[in-house]
N, C-alpha and C positions, 0 to 999 in steps of 0.2 A: 636213369636217369631222370630227371625231372625239368620240367619246362616252369622258366623262370617267370616272373608276371610282366615285365617289359617286354620279352617275347610273346607271350599271351595277346599282350594290348595292343602289341606290332601287327598282329597278326589280325589282329577286330580292326585296325583302321585300314589295312591292306584289303581285305575282306569287303569296305565299303561301310561299315559300319557307322554311324553317325552320332548315336547316344546309347549310353548304358543307364537303362532303367532296374533299378535292383534293390533287394534288401541282402544285404552280404554277410554269410556265416563264418565260422570260422575260419575255413578255408578257403571260400572264395574272398573273402573277406582281405585276404593279402594281396589281391590285385588292386587296393584303392589307390594308392599312392600312384603305381603308375598310369592308371585309367586319368587322376587327377593333372597328370603330368603329359596328357597326352591332346590329340587334337579331339577327342571324343567327348560328348559334354555327357556331365555323370549325373544324373538324377538318382536323388534318394528318395525312397515313397515310406510310407507307414506300412501296408498291407500288400502281398501277394497279389491281390486281386487287383487294387489301385496300379500297380506294375505293369498289369494287360492293359489295363484301362488308360495310361498315360503313354503306353505305347500305340494304343490305336489311332489314341489322337495328333501323335506324331506321323504316325505312317499316311493318315489321312491329310497331314500338313506338308508330306511330300519329303520325309526324313526317313532314315534306314533303323531303326533301334533293335536291340539283341536286349530281349528279358535276361535278367540273369538272378536268379532265386534258386534256394535249395529245395528238396524235393518234398518238405514238410510244408513247404511255402505253395508249390505248385498245386498239392492236395488242397489245398484253403482257396487256392482259385481256378478251379474248377470250372465253375459257372461264368466265372470271367473267358476262360479260353475258351471255353462251348460255345460261348458268345464272337468270340473274333474268329475263330476257327472255322464255325459250323452256318452260323447265323452271316456273319460280314463277310464269310470267306475270305479274310485278309490273309495275307503271309507272314503271320506273327512267327518270330525267332525266339527260342529260349535257349537258356543254357541253364541245364537243372543240375545242380551237386547231390549227386547222390551220396548222402551221411552214411557212412561206415560201409560203402560198398569195397573196399580194400578188403578191410575186416574181415567182411563175409565172406569173401573168396577165400580165404584160410579157414574158416569156420571159426574165430576169435569173437564176435559178438553176437548180443541176442537181439542187437537191432532192427526192428522189422522193415524200416524203411528202405531196403534195397530189394528185399522182397517185392513189397507194392508196388514200388515208383517205375519199372518199365509193364508192369501190368497196368497201371492206371493211364498210361503217356499209351498205350496199345488201346486201352477201352476206348479213349477220345480220339482216337483215328488220328495221332499226331506222328508222321512218318518222323523217325529219331536216328542216331547212331548212338552206340555207346563209345565215352573215351577213356582210355586208362593214363591219366597224365605222366604215371611214374614210368612208363616202358615208352613213350612219345616222345620225338624231338621239336623242333622246332620249323620244321617243315611239313612235320605231319599235320601239326596243329594247325600250320599255315593251310592246307588244304582242307582239312574239316571245315574250318570257318569260312573258307571261301564257298565249297558246298552247302553250307547252312546259306549264306547271306543269298546266294542266286539260285535257289532253290525256288520256285515261283509260289506254291503253295507253302502253309505255314509248316515250320517243323524245327527239331529241338537236338541238342547233344545231350546225351544223358553223361555227365562230369564225373566218375569214380573217386571220391573221395577217399 
């Protein structure tokens, strides 16, 4: 079973997110049309560190953004994440697309992103859950996004692509 983009976006809205700050990859980018047709404000940025900075500004202004980026972008945004989470102690929320995660589970890729993503998220002491969209239904993504949105601290969902 695969969750379709309108279900994902509906779950984001129901969880209380107000903005999606992102640089889409080939997998997460499929959500774009659904986001544009939703109540969520879509903010496109040039760099992943910029996405975190924009999310910080939105949070300080009272919004509830979610940053949606691929794992390689999370690696690039490390200092911004460190600043938001550990210096400013903001409840930054991220959905991190883990490139090649499905293929890595089958031993069908040499991509090292799946190997390093969780290790780096853990090193930054960012609470996280792993999410497999190929086995989940709409109720599961709704629960995951509700949990993410209402966690008092920063947190992430590692979205297995």
